[in-house]
N, C-alpha and C positions, 0 to 999 in steps of 0.2 A: 673705686671698688678694689683698694689694693689690699686694705685692711681682710675685704671678704677672702678674695683671691688666697691672702698668706694664712690667713685663722685657716681656711680647709686645707689645705699643704701642711701646717702646725700639728691638726689631730690626726690627719692619716700618719706622720712622721713618728707617731708615736704608738708601740706592738698593742702597750696595757688599751691602746681603747679599742683597737683591730677585734683585741679578746673579749669586751664587751658591745661590741657592733656585731657580731656575727656567731664567733666561737664560741663561747660561753649559753647564750640563747640556745642555738643551733644540738652541742650538749644535754642544754637540761631536757628540749624536746624529745630529741633522741630518743635518750636514757628513760625517763620518768612518763612519757605519752607512750610509749612502746610496752612499757611495766604497766602502765595502767591500761590497758588495749589487749594485751596478751590475753586467752582464754586461759584460765586457770582449768587442772587438771586434782582433781581430787582423789586421794585415794582412801576406798571404805571398806572394812569390811565387814560382811553379813554375815548372821548364822540364822540358817530362817528353819527352826525348830517343828511349823505347823506347818510349812511345804502345799499348801493348795495352791487353787488356779489363780488368787488373788495375789498369795503373796509372791508366785515364782513370774508373776505378772510385775508387778510391781520388782521384783529382783532385774527382771530384764530392759526393766524403764533406766534402771539405775544405772548399768552397764553401758549402756546408749550414752552416758551422758560424763560417766568416772567411770575410774578404774577400780574396778572390784576384785574382791579381794573373797571368797568363799569359806566361812570359819567351821570348823569341829568343835563340839562341843570340848575337848583337848585343848584346846588354843588358849595361851593366852592371852586375853585382847586385853586386858591392858598395860600388860608388859609391850604388847606391840603400840598402843596409842602413846607409854612414856617412851622410846626408843625412836619416837616416830616413824612408825612402819607405817602407820597406818592414823589420819587427820582426824580417821571418826569411825564409829563400829556403829551396827543396830543388831541386836537380837531383835526374833518375832516368834514368842511364846507359842509350845502347842497351845490350837486350843485358840489363836488370838481371831480365826476368820470367826469361828462359830459364834464366839465372843459378840464379835463390832455386829452380828445375827439379829443376836438377841436384841442389840438397841445395845449393847456397856458400852460404856466410856474407855476403848484402849485403845493405848498409847505403845507405841518402838521403841525400847530399850535400847538408848543411845550412851555412848563412852565416850567423852571426849574431854584433854584434859581445861582443865577448867578458868584457869586463865586465859584463855585462850580463846577468841570466836573465827578463826582462820576458816574451820568449816559451816560455819551459820550458816549461808547461804543450803547447802544440803538437808540441812536439819528444815529448817523452811522450806525446803521443797516435801521431804518426803511428810511431815508435817499436817499441810495442803493436800498431798494429795489425797490421806487418811481421811482425814477432815473433810473431801469430795465422797469420800467411798462409804464414809458414814451416816452423812446425809443419801446417797445412793441404797442405804443396808433401811435405813427408817421409811424410806418410800416402799420399799419391795416387802416390811413386813416379814422378815423371815422369811419369806422364798429363793429360795437362793437360786431359781433359775430367772424372774425378775432381776434380783441384785447382778447378773452375771450379765444381764442381759443390758440392765441399767449402767454396769461399768464399761460394757461395748462399747457405747455410745456415744459417755461420758470420753473414752479415748481417741472417738475417731473425730472430735466436734473440740477437743480443746484445743484452746490459743495463745500465744505465748503475747504477752503484751507488751506494746513499743511504744510509745507517744511519738507520734510526730507533731511536727506542723505544720496545719492544712495548706499552708499559702504556701511554703519553700520543701515538703517533704522530709525536712531535713530532721534525723529522730534526736532526741532527749539527748541521747550518749554522747552524741556526732557534735551536737555543742556545747556540751561538756566538758569534752577534749577541747573543744579551739576555745571554750574561754582560757581554761586551764593553761595554755598554749598563749594566747594573750599576755595571761598574766608574768610566765619566763620574760617572754618579749618585752613586757615594760619594766622587767627586773634590766636586762641589757639599756635599755634607754636611760634610764632615771642615771647609774652610773654613765655611759655617756657622757649625756650630753651635761650631769657635770663634772666630769673631766672635762670636756673640750671649754666649758666655759670656764672655767678655772689658768686659760691664758692671758684671762683681764689682769687674776690676781698675779700670774708672771710678768705681763706685760708691770703692773707698779711697782713690780718688788726687783726689779729689774733696771727699771728705771725709763724703759724707752713707755709708758705712758706719762712722764712727764716730758720727754723730747716730743710724744705726738699735741699734746697740748698746744705746744709754742706752734706748732705748722699751722696752716689753715683751716686746717682740718677742726671740725667741730666735736664735744664730747658727745655729742648724738647720734652723730653719724659715726664714730669710734663705735658704740657700744652699739649703739640698732646694726654693723656691719661683723661683730661679734657675735652676737644675738645671732645673725642671719644665716650665718656660718652653721651655726651649732642647731640651727632649724632645719638646712639642706641635709648634713650629714645624717642628723635623726631623722628624715625623711627616704632618705639613701636606705639607709638599715629597713627601716619600714619596706618599704620595696623589696628589697631584697631578703626578708622571712617571709614575707606572706607568697613569693610566689617561691621559692626552694623548702621552705618545709612541708608542704605537701607529697612535695614530690620525695623526701625522705621519712616519714613517718603516718602513720593513719588517721590524719585529720583532715579539714574541711575549713576554709575559714568565706566557704557561700556556695551554694549548687548556682550560682550565675554570675557573669561580670559583672553587673550595678550592685551585689551585694558585697563582693570581695572590694569593689572601692567604697562603699561604706565604712567596711571593716576600717580598710587604709585610714578614711577623713576621722576616725575613730583614734585611730592609732593619733593623729598627729594632731587633735586637739590633745592630746594625754602631752607629744612632743611639748608643744603651746607652756604647757602647765611646767613643762620638765627644765625650761631653758629659762622659765623665771626660779625656778625654786635653783638652780646653776648659777646663773647673776647672783641675784641674792644672795649665797656664799662667798661667788668671790669677793662682794665687794663691801662683804661684812670680819672678813678674815684679816686676818695680822702677819698670818703665815702661811707655807703651802702644809704645816703641818693640821694649824688649827683646818684649814679650809679640807684639810682630808677625814680628822675627825666630827667636823658637822657632816659629813657627808655621807657620812655610816653611820654617825646618832640619826642626822633624818630619813636616809633613806629606807634603813631595813625595819626599820617601825613602819613604816609609812608601806611597807610592799608585802608588811605581816600580817598588817589590823585589815588592809585592802584585801585580802585574798590571794594572794597571787601568791602563794607557797602552799594554802590548804585553802580547802573553801571556809567561810567568813561564815555558817552554821555550826562548824564545830564552836567556836568560842563562849566564853560567855557572853550575856544579855549585857553587861555593860564596856564588855569590848567592842560584842556589834554594832554600841548605842555610840560609840567613838569614832569608828573605821564610818562613820555614816559620815563622816567630813574627812575622809582622806581621797584623794584624786585620783588614788588607784581603784578604790570603790567606785567611782562616780564613771569610771575609763571601761572597767569589767563590765558593770552594768548597763553599760552604752554595746559595748561589743555584746552581750549575749541579745540585750532588744534587734540589733539589728539581723543578726546571727537565726533568731526568729522570723524572720521576713518582718520587722513593723517596720523597718526602713529608719533614718536619720530623724524624716519628725516624730519616732515614737521614741530616739533618743533625746529631746528637744533639751529636757531641763537637764541631765548628763553632762550635755556639749556642752547647755550653758552654764554649768556650775564649773567646766573646765576655764573654757575661756576666762570668766570674768574670775575665777583663782588668779589664774599665770593675771591678767591687767591688774588687779589689787595689786600681788605682790611685787608686780614693778613698780605700779605706781610709790607703793610705801617704800621699795628699794631705791630709787632715787628721788626719793622728799627728803631723802638727809644726806648730809656732805660727805662722801667718803675720803677720809683724811690721806693723807700719804702713810704708805708702810716702809719707805724706801727708808 
């Protein structure tokens, strides 16, 4: 096992490998996950010309959720929006509540930058509240007392919807954050293993491989030890990241230790695919420059299409169809499956794809005799 131990030492000796192993994945999670989970406080401007119990109640609710500035008719609302002093502004015109009680289709007048959707959640909240109030007004048939009693009952019984897995109690938001984090881990794994398997090319370029083949050591043993070294380094990377990231960022890789082990197993399945990709690049590259170019050319599109940098759903349909054949897609789908509590059994198709991809790529790689590049 001389090749194995020597390869591991050589991998850890390079600072670039340490960067992709721990530093970059941790930094990406710290900045991007923290930004995604941080609560946003919107700056609202409200001009209440109706000044009824209904509009006052709505303004009060918005003051609990957002930074609200009460406006006057003399304020330059559009100027405040353009200068980004306000994210959005609403005007409740005089007679707003009375028109609603009469069954008219009323709506608050909103002001926001047309090209920006930054305050879209606020618009949805206000529209939803007014829509519910209009339904209560319709049921009240113009009776103001009945309307306000119905509105009071609605406010007491209104609840926030949160999707949870009944088997694990993990919310959809928690799973999405964890899957996003796994995408950044995949980024680090792909480049770390690609660089670590480049030791094979380095040996061929320096003549070390030729000298090794003249010894009793077989070619299969040489390559097996190199691949095992890369896999073990990836396993160390996964264990360190899965155990340390939840302490640094607001993410969870499962509510139980068994679930966390399942996430680790999914990561190790990706590691097998990464090793196969790295070995293939090293075997068919004629120079270090060619290997670096192929690494970027293969890994970056694979990460993008697989949804490691952004959700696959935002991509055009034809790109989503292409991404269905990416190892990174199978990895994130398997991770999402186990995070929702379905276990490794639920992720068997994706895990089979990853392992099968690794096996097939290695078979194809070693089916062609490599030429000497020295």
